[in-house]
C-alpha positions as CSV (number, residue, x, y, z in Angstrom):
1,M,-39.4,116.4,-15.3
2,S,-39.0,116.4,-19.0
3,H,-41.6,114.6,-21.1
4,G,-39.7,111.3,-21.1
5,A,-37.9,111.5,-17.8
6,V,-40.6,112.4,-15.3
7,P,-41.6,108.9,-14.2
8,A,-37.9,108.3,-13.4
9,L,-38.5,110.4,-10.4
10,L,-38.9,107.1,-8.6
11,A,-35.2,106.3,-9.0
12,A,-33.6,109.6,-8.2
13,L,-31.8,108.5,-5.0
14,T,-30.5,105.5,-6.8
15,L,-29.1,107.7,-9.5
16,V,-27.1,109.7,-7.0
17,A,-25.9,106.9,-4.7
18,A,-25.7,103.7,-6.9
19,C,-22.4,102.3,-8.0
20,S,-21.1,101.9,-11.5
21,A,-23.1,99.4,-13.6
22,D,-20.0,97.9,-15.3
23,R,-19.3,94.3,-14.4
24,P,-15.6,93.2,-14.8
25,E,-14.6,89.8,-15.9
26,A,-14.5,87.1,-13.1
27,E,-11.5,87.5,-10.9
28,R,-11.4,84.0,-9.4
29,E,-12.6,80.5,-10.2
30,S,-16.4,80.2,-10.4
31,T,-18.6,78.3,-8.0
32,S,-22.0,76.7,-8.6
33,T,-25.2,76.7,-6.7
34,P,-26.7,73.1,-6.7
35,A,-29.7,72.8,-8.9
36,P,-32.9,72.8,-6.8
37,E,-35.8,70.6,-7.6
38,P,-38.6,72.3,-9.5
39,T,-41.0,74.1,-7.2
40,N,-44.4,72.4,-6.4
41,G,-47.1,73.9,-8.5
42,V,-44.9,75.1,-11.3
43,D,-46.0,74.7,-14.9
44,P,-44.1,71.8,-16.3
45,A,-43.2,73.9,-19.3
46,L,-41.2,76.2,-17.0
47,A,-39.6,73.4,-14.9
48,R,-36.2,73.8,-16.7
49,F,-36.1,77.4,-15.6
50,Y,-37.0,76.7,-12.0
51,S,-34.4,73.9,-11.7
52,Q,-31.5,75.7,-13.5
53,Q,-28.1,75.7,-11.8
54,L,-26.4,79.0,-11.2
55,A,-22.7,79.4,-11.8
56,W,-21.3,82.2,-9.5
57,E,-18.1,84.1,-10.3
58,T,-16.3,86.6,-8.1
59,C,-16.8,90.2,-9.3
60,H,-16.1,93.7,-8.0
61,E,-13.7,92.0,-5.5
62,D,-16.2,91.3,-2.7
63,F,-19.3,90.2,-4.7
64,Q,-20.5,87.3,-6.7
65,C,-22.2,87.5,-10.1
66,T,-24.1,85.2,-12.3
67,T,-27.0,85.1,-14.8
68,V,-30.3,83.4,-14.7
69,E,-32.4,82.4,-17.7
70,V,-36.1,83.3,-18.0
71,P,-38.4,82.9,-21.0
72,L,-38.7,86.0,-23.2
73,D,-42.4,85.2,-23.6
74,Y,-44.1,83.2,-20.8
75,D,-46.8,82.1,-23.3
76,A,-44.0,80.5,-25.4
77,P,-41.5,79.1,-22.8
78,D,-39.8,76.9,-25.4
79,G,-38.9,80.0,-27.4
80,E,-36.2,82.6,-26.8
81,V,-34.7,83.2,-23.4
82,V,-33.5,86.3,-21.6
83,E,-30.4,86.3,-19.4
84,L,-30.8,88.4,-16.3
85,A,-27.8,89.8,-14.5
86,V,-27.6,88.9,-10.9
87,L,-25.2,90.0,-8.1
88,R,-25.1,88.9,-4.5
89,S,-23.3,89.9,-1.3
90,P,-23.0,86.7,0.7
91,A,-24.3,86.7,4.3
92,D,-21.6,88.0,6.8
93,G,-22.7,85.7,9.7
94,D,-22.9,82.0,10.3
95,D,-26.7,81.9,11.0
96,R,-27.9,82.5,7.4
97,I,-31.6,82.7,6.7
98,G,-31.6,82.7,2.9
99,S,-31.5,85.2,0.1
100,L,-33.0,88.7,0.4
101,L,-33.8,90.0,-3.1
102,V,-33.7,93.8,-3.5
103,N,-34.9,96.3,-6.1
104,P,-34.4,100.1,-6.0
105,G,-37.2,101.1,-8.3
106,G,-37.2,103.3,-11.4
107,P,-38.5,101.5,-13.3
108,G,-35.1,101.1,-15.0
109,A,-32.7,101.3,-12.0
110,S,-30.1,98.6,-11.7
111,G,-30.7,96.1,-9.0
112,T,-27.1,94.8,-9.2
113,E,-25.8,98.3,-8.5
114,Y,-28.3,98.6,-5.6
115,A,-27.0,95.4,-4.1
116,R,-23.5,96.6,-4.3
117,A,-24.3,99.9,-2.6
118,G,-25.4,98.2,0.6
119,P,-29.1,98.6,0.7
120,V,-29.8,97.0,4.2
121,N,-28.5,97.4,7.7
122,D,-25.6,95.3,9.0
123,D,-27.8,93.0,11.1
124,V,-29.8,92.1,8.0
125,A,-26.6,91.6,5.9
126,E,-25.3,89.2,8.5
127,R,-28.3,86.9,8.1
128,F,-29.1,87.1,4.4
129,D,-27.3,86.9,1.0
130,V,-28.3,90.3,-0.4
131,V,-29.2,89.7,-4.0
132,G,-29.9,92.3,-6.7
133,F,-30.9,91.7,-10.3
134,D,-31.4,93.8,-13.3
135,P,-35.0,93.3,-14.4
136,R,-35.5,92.4,-18.1
137,G,-34.9,95.3,-20.3
138,V,-32.7,97.1,-17.7
139,G,-29.0,97.5,-17.2
140,E,-27.2,94.3,-18.3
141,S,-30.4,92.2,-18.8
142,V,-31.0,92.7,-22.6
143,P,-31.4,96.5,-22.1
144,I,-34.1,98.5,-23.9
145,D,-32.3,100.9,-26.4
146,C,-34.1,103.6,-28.3
147,L,-31.7,106.4,-29.2
148,D,-28.0,107.0,-29.4
149,D,-26.5,109.4,-26.7
150,A,-26.7,112.5,-28.8
151,E,-30.3,111.8,-29.8
152,L,-31.2,111.0,-26.2
153,D,-29.8,114.4,-25.2
154,D,-32.0,116.1,-27.7
155,F,-35.0,114.2,-26.5
156,L,-34.4,115.0,-22.8
157,E,-33.7,118.7,-23.4
158,T,-36.8,119.3,-25.5
159,D,-39.3,121.6,-23.8
160,G,-41.5,119.3,-21.7
161,S,-44.2,121.9,-21.0
162,P,-45.0,123.4,-24.5
163,D,-46.9,126.6,-24.5
164,D,-47.4,127.3,-28.2
165,P,-48.1,125.3,-31.3
166,A,-44.5,125.2,-32.5
167,E,-43.3,123.8,-29.1
168,I,-46.1,121.2,-29.2
169,T,-45.1,120.1,-32.7
170,Q,-41.4,119.8,-31.6
171,L,-42.4,117.7,-28.6
172,Q,-44.6,115.5,-30.8
173,E,-41.7,115.0,-33.3
174,Q,-39.2,114.2,-30.6
175,T,-41.6,111.7,-29.0
176,A,-42.4,110.0,-32.3
177,A,-38.7,109.6,-33.0
178,F,-38.2,108.1,-29.5
179,V,-41.0,105.6,-30.0
180,S,-39.8,104.7,-33.5
181,G,-36.3,104.2,-32.2
182,C,-37.5,101.9,-29.5
183,A,-39.3,99.8,-32.1
184,D,-36.3,99.7,-34.4
185,R,-33.7,98.9,-31.8
186,S,-35.6,96.9,-29.2
187,G,-38.8,95.7,-30.9
188,E,-38.6,92.2,-29.6
189,M,-38.2,93.4,-26.0
190,I,-40.9,96.1,-26.0
191,P,-43.8,93.7,-25.4
192,A,-41.7,91.6,-23.0
193,V,-40.9,94.2,-20.4
194,G,-43.4,95.0,-17.7
195,T,-44.0,94.3,-14.1
196,V,-46.0,91.1,-14.5
197,N,-43.2,89.4,-16.3
198,V,-40.6,90.8,-13.8
199,A,-42.6,89.3,-11.0
200,R,-42.6,85.9,-12.7
201,D,-38.9,86.2,-13.3
202,L,-38.5,86.9,-9.6
203,D,-40.1,83.6,-8.7
204,I,-37.7,81.7,-11.0
205,L,-34.8,83.5,-9.4
206,R,-36.1,82.7,-5.9
207,A,-36.2,79.0,-6.8
208,A,-32.9,79.0,-8.5
209,L,-31.4,80.5,-5.4
210,G,-32.8,77.6,-3.4
211,D,-35.4,79.4,-1.3
212,E,-38.8,77.9,-0.6
213,V,-40.3,81.4,-0.1
214,L,-39.4,84.9,-1.2
215,Y,-37.6,87.4,1.1
216,Y,-37.7,90.8,-0.6
217,R,-37.3,94.5,-0.1
218,G,-38.6,96.7,-2.9
219,A,-38.3,100.5,-2.9
220,S,-40.5,102.8,-4.9
221,Y,-41.3,101.1,-8.2
222,G,-39.8,98.0,-6.6
223,T,-43.0,97.9,-4.5
224,D,-45.0,97.3,-7.7
225,I,-42.8,94.3,-8.4
226,G,-43.3,92.9,-4.9
227,A,-47.1,93.5,-4.9
228,E,-47.5,91.8,-8.2
229,Y,-45.4,88.9,-6.9
230,A,-47.7,88.6,-3.9
231,E,-50.7,88.6,-6.2
232,L,-49.3,85.9,-8.5
233,F,-47.6,83.7,-5.8
234,P,-49.3,84.4,-2.4
235,D,-48.3,81.0,-1.1
236,R,-44.6,81.7,-1.8
237,V,-44.5,85.0,0.1
238,G,-42.0,84.9,3.0
239,R,-41.2,88.4,4.2
240,L,-41.8,91.3,1.9
241,V,-41.1,95.0,2.6
242,L,-42.6,97.4,0.2
243,D,-41.2,100.9,0.9
244,G,-42.5,104.0,-0.9
245,A,-45.5,102.1,-2.1
246,I,-47.3,102.6,-5.4
247,D,-51.1,102.1,-5.8
248,P,-51.6,99.5,-8.6
249,T,-55.1,100.7,-9.4
250,L,-53.8,104.0,-10.9
251,T,-53.9,104.8,-14.7
252,G,-50.9,106.6,-16.1
253,D,-52.5,110.0,-15.9
254,E,-53.7,109.3,-12.3
255,F,-50.2,108.3,-11.4
256,A,-48.7,111.5,-12.8
257,L,-51.4,113.6,-11.2
258,G,-50.6,112.0,-7.8
259,Q,-46.9,112.9,-8.4
260,A,-47.8,116.4,-9.3
261,R,-49.5,116.8,-5.9
262,G,-46.6,115.1,-4.1
263,V,-44.0,117.3,-5.8
264,E,-46.1,120.4,-4.9
265,R,-46.1,119.4,-1.3
266,A,-42.3,118.9,-1.3
267,L,-41.7,122.2,-3.1
268,T,-43.9,124.1,-0.7
269,A,-42.0,122.6,2.2
270,Y,-38.8,123.7,0.6
271,L,-40.0,127.2,-0.1
272,E,-41.3,127.6,3.5
273,S,-38.0,126.4,4.9
274,C,-36.0,128.7,2.6
275,T,-37.9,131.8,3.4
276,D,-37.5,131.1,7.1
277,D,-33.8,131.7,6.5
278,E,-32.7,135.3,6.0
279,D,-30.2,134.0,3.3
280,C,-32.9,132.5,1.1
281,P,-31.9,133.4,-2.5
282,L,-35.6,133.4,-3.7
283,G,-37.0,136.1,-1.4
284,E,-38.5,136.7,2.1
285,T,-41.9,135.2,1.8
286,E,-43.2,132.0,0.2
287,S,-45.3,133.9,-2.4
288,E,-42.2,136.0,-3.3
289,A,-40.0,132.9,-3.5
290,R,-42.6,131.1,-5.7
291,S,-42.8,134.1,-8.0
292,T,-39.0,134.3,-8.3
293,L,-38.8,130.6,-9.2
294,T,-41.6,131.0,-11.7
295,T,-39.9,133.9,-13.3
296,L,-36.5,132.1,-13.4
297,L,-38.1,129.2,-15.3
298,D,-39.8,131.5,-17.7
299,V,-36.5,133.3,-18.4
300,I,-34.8,130.0,-19.0
301,D,-37.6,128.9,-21.3
302,A,-37.1,132.0,-23.4
303,T,-33.3,131.9,-23.3
304,P,-31.4,128.8,-21.8
305,L,-28.8,129.8,-19.3
306,P,-25.1,129.4,-20.1
307,T,-23.2,126.7,-18.2
308,N,-19.6,125.6,-17.9
309,D,-20.2,123.5,-21.0
310,E,-20.6,125.9,-23.9
311,A,-22.4,123.3,-26.0
312,R,-25.0,122.6,-23.3
313,P,-27.0,125.6,-22.1
314,L,-29.5,124.9,-19.3
315,T,-32.9,124.4,-20.9
316,Q,-36.1,124.7,-18.9
317,S,-36.7,121.0,-18.8
318,L,-33.2,120.3,-17.5
319,A,-33.6,123.1,-14.9
320,V,-36.8,121.5,-13.6
321,L,-35.0,118.2,-13.2
322,G,-32.2,120.0,-11.3
323,I,-34.7,121.5,-9.0
324,V,-36.6,118.3,-8.3
325,L,-33.6,116.1,-7.5
326,P,-32.7,117.7,-4.2
327,L,-36.3,117.4,-3.0
328,Y,-35.7,113.6,-2.8
329,L,-33.2,114.1,0.0
330,S,-33.8,115.0,3.6
331,P,-34.0,118.8,4.2
332,D,-30.6,118.8,5.8
333,E,-29.1,117.3,2.7
334,G,-31.2,118.7,-0.1
335,Y,-32.2,122.2,0.8
336,L,-28.7,123.7,1.0
337,L,-27.8,122.0,-2.3
338,L,-30.8,123.5,-4.0
339,N,-30.2,126.9,-2.5
340,L,-26.7,127.1,-3.9
341,A,-27.8,125.9,-7.3
342,L,-30.7,128.4,-7.5
343,E,-28.5,131.2,-6.3
344,R,-26.1,130.6,-9.2
345,A,-28.9,130.3,-11.7
346,L,-30.4,133.6,-10.6
347,A,-26.9,135.1,-11.2
348,G,-27.0,133.8,-14.7
349,D,-25.0,130.6,-14.4
350,G,-26.9,127.3,-15.0
351,S,-24.0,125.0,-14.3
352,A,-25.1,123.8,-10.8
353,L,-28.6,123.0,-11.9
354,L,-27.2,121.2,-15.0
355,L,-25.0,119.1,-12.8
356,L,-28.0,118.1,-10.7
357,A,-30.1,117.3,-13.8
358,D,-27.2,115.2,-15.2
359,Q,-27.1,113.2,-11.9
360,Y,-30.8,112.7,-12.2
361,L,-30.5,111.4,-15.8
362,R,-27.2,109.5,-15.1
363,R,-25.5,111.4,-17.8
364,N,-21.7,111.5,-17.7
365,A,-19.5,114.6,-18.5
366,D,-18.5,113.0,-21.8
367,G,-22.0,112.7,-23.0
368,T,-22.6,109.0,-22.4
369,F,-25.2,107.7,-20.0
370,E,-24.8,105.1,-17.2
371,G,-27.2,102.3,-18.0
372,N,-30.4,102.8,-19.8
373,L,-32.8,104.1,-17.0
374,N,-34.3,106.8,-19.2
375,E,-35.3,104.5,-21.9
376,A,-36.3,101.5,-19.8
377,N,-38.3,103.7,-17.5
378,I,-40.6,104.8,-20.3
379,A,-40.9,101.3,-21.8
380,V,-42.1,99.9,-18.5
381,N,-44.3,102.7,-17.5
382,C,-46.0,102.9,-20.9
383,G,-46.4,99.1,-20.9
384,D,-47.8,98.9,-17.4
385,R,-50.4,101.7,-17.3
386,P,-52.8,103.2,-19.9
387,W,-52.9,106.9,-20.5
388,A,-55.7,109.2,-21.6
389,Q,-55.2,110.3,-25.2
390,E,-56.1,114.0,-24.7
391,I,-53.0,115.2,-23.1
392,E,-53.4,119.0,-23.7
393,A,-56.9,118.9,-22.3
394,R,-55.6,117.6,-19.0
395,V,-52.9,120.3,-18.5
396,P,-55.1,122.7,-16.5
397,E,-56.0,120.0,-14.0
398,F,-52.3,119.3,-13.5
399,E,-51.4,122.9,-13.2
400,M,-54.0,123.3,-10.5
401,A,-52.3,120.4,-8.6
402,S,-48.9,122.0,-9.1
403,P,-48.8,125.5,-10.6
404,L,-45.1,125.4,-11.2
405,L,-44.5,121.9,-12.4
406,G,-47.8,120.4,-13.3
407,A,-47.6,120.9,-17.0
408,Y,-44.4,118.8,-17.2
409,L,-46.1,115.9,-15.6
410,A,-49.2,116.2,-17.8
411,W,-47.1,116.2,-21.0
412,S,-45.0,113.3,-19.7
413,G,-47.7,110.9,-20.9
414,L,-47.5,111.9,-24.5
415,V,-45.0,109.2,-25.2
416,C,-47.3,106.6,-23.8
417,T,-50.2,107.7,-26.0
418,Q,-48.0,106.6,-29.0
419,W,-46.7,103.4,-27.5
420,P,-47.0,100.4,-29.8
421,V,-48.1,97.9,-27.2
422,P,-51.4,98.5,-25.3
423,A,-51.2,98.6,-21.5
424,P,-53.6,96.5,-19.4
425,D,-56.3,98.1,-17.3
426,P,-55.1,98.6,-13.7
427,A,-56.5,96.3,-11.0
428,P,-56.2,96.1,-7.2
429,V,-53.8,93.6,-5.6
430,T,-55.2,91.5,-2.8
431,A,-52.5,88.8,-2.3
432,A,-55.2,86.6,-0.8
433,G,-53.6,84.0,1.6
434,A,-50.2,85.6,1.7
435,A,-48.1,85.9,4.9
436,P,-48.0,89.4,6.5
437,I,-46.5,92.0,4.2
438,L,-45.0,95.3,5.4
439,V,-46.1,98.4,3.4
440,V,-44.1,101.6,4.3
441,G,-45.2,105.1,3.4
442,T,-43.6,108.6,4.1
443,T,-46.0,111.4,4.6
444,G,-43.9,113.9,2.7
445,D,-42.8,111.6,-0.1
446,L,-42.9,113.5,-3.4
447,A,-42.5,110.6,-5.8
448,T,-44.7,108.0,-4.2
449,P,-47.2,110.0,-2.2
450,Y,-48.3,108.6,1.2
451,E,-51.9,108.1,-0.1
452,W,-50.6,105.4,-2.4
453,A,-49.2,103.4,0.6
454,E,-52.5,103.7,2.3
455,A,-54.3,102.5,-0.9
456,L,-52.0,99.5,-1.4
457,A,-52.2,98.5,2.3
458,G,-56.0,98.7,2.1
459,Q,-56.1,96.4,-0.9
460,M,-53.8,93.6,0.4
461,E,-55.4,91.2,2.9
462,S,-52.3,90.7,5.0
463,A,-50.7,94.1,4.7
464,I,-49.3,95.9,7.7
465,L,-49.0,99.7,7.2
466,I,-46.1,101.6,8.7
467,T,-46.0,105.4,8.5
468,H,-42.9,107.5,8.4
469,E,-43.8,111.1,9.4
470,G,-41.2,113.0,7.4
471,S,-39.9,114.0,4.0
472,G,-37.8,112.5,1.3
473,H,-38.4,109.5,-0.9
474,T,-38.8,106.1,0.9
475,A,-38.2,105.6,4.7
476,Y,-35.8,102.7,5.4
477,R,-32.3,103.8,6.3
478,K,-33.2,107.4,6.1
479,G,-32.6,108.3,9.8
480,S,-35.6,106.8,11.6
481,D,-34.5,104.2,14.1
482,C,-38.2,103.3,14.6
483,I,-38.6,102.5,10.9
484,D,-35.3,100.6,10.7
485,D,-36.0,98.6,13.8
486,A,-39.4,97.5,12.6
487,V,-38.1,96.5,9.2
488,D,-35.0,94.7,10.5
489,D,-36.9,92.8,13.2
490,Y,-39.5,91.7,10.6
491,L,-36.9,90.5,8.1
492,I,-34.6,88.8,10.6
493,D,-37.1,87.3,13.1
494,G,-40.4,87.5,11.3
495,T,-41.7,89.9,14.0
496,V,-44.7,91.7,12.6
497,P,-45.1,95.3,13.9
498,E,-48.4,96.7,15.0
499,D,-50.6,97.7,12.1
500,G,-50.7,101.5,11.9
501,L,-47.3,102.1,13.5
502,R,-46.2,105.7,13.1
503,C,-42.5,106.7,13.3
504,E,-40.7,110.0,13.1
């Protein structure tokens, strides 16, 4: 949870599981999707985008890739265009319904990678072309770029919870350099990224794919895209699943404070589980374990731990990211991983926590980064939500929400207070007139707390709330047959589950 990387919590599972972002050259002859007629109700100035013909080329052996053009600025559709990278996995069966668009969240995670990784169950893949796209500013879609790899390392390793004037100054300087770099390298894209524009891009892609209505599954930040789409185009909503929902009425600091509470719940659950085991490396009681963890981070803050890379000791900010990542997983998967990493750190070796932090940040062993999640994440979050200017004054409130990690989340907003483009005021999403929309929340979700799913479902007129009583981030395909059956039946048959369904 460094100052710049904290909101990227929303994409952590994607960082671990997603495939490589590289797209090879086409391997076979291309095919084309017939150009659809412009959708009714479309602004004539946008008709050429809605009626564009997509040329598909085989890629990654079993997939098809193309690009779709969208306007850089929707207020000037005759101006520059942005090419969005698109990948689809064609339906396996003969009884095809249409295209199911998917987004893994982030913001900043690659939708094309997500589509390659197999984000739906087999029954759904038989009936839909599963289509992923890199949103504008992300991955292969005119990516936001702010720093070179070495500079990005420095930025991400900087102390994200400064506790003296010198550390505050260092954080401010690193943040200013990041913002300046974004303006220098990606100045044209900075005002163009953001969820409203992505939702409008999504409607162009829907039309170019030949679907009359949108079929969509969004996870984590992907729920923001889906909710915004439903607000803008309620009559074009087909079947939308919003899993790990975000409350669109939150300001940036309210968003981060909610995550502080979510992380604290997840951390407490881990500490309780660990101390129930006689082999817990942190101690025998929760209070002892919490004290051990606090002391470890204080020690690392004073003197970063050595790792198997002599040039990269484990800083406190990187240690925090390494601790948080396993909390995204189920207890069976994440807790053992975290136990082993902390055991090594307590013995003076930061290598395991550094490896987890690098997975979180998508950093390769050679110092390069896969994609641009860290930079795009900040650009979208700062452009979407306003932050209170007095960061330091808010730290005590955040530390009350999460004594161990709250300060990191409070200071994460510093970069947004310096952002060159003002963010709009948050507003509720009602999606008046839309078909039923599934909102899914997990009671122990650390990155998108369950309260946010309740809030979004309460705002949307046609929302159906499904609750996963469990832990980890998002619910679909995480071990609950009840959740999976409800989502699959809705997507395939349009069967709307009972509002308030609760699943374990």
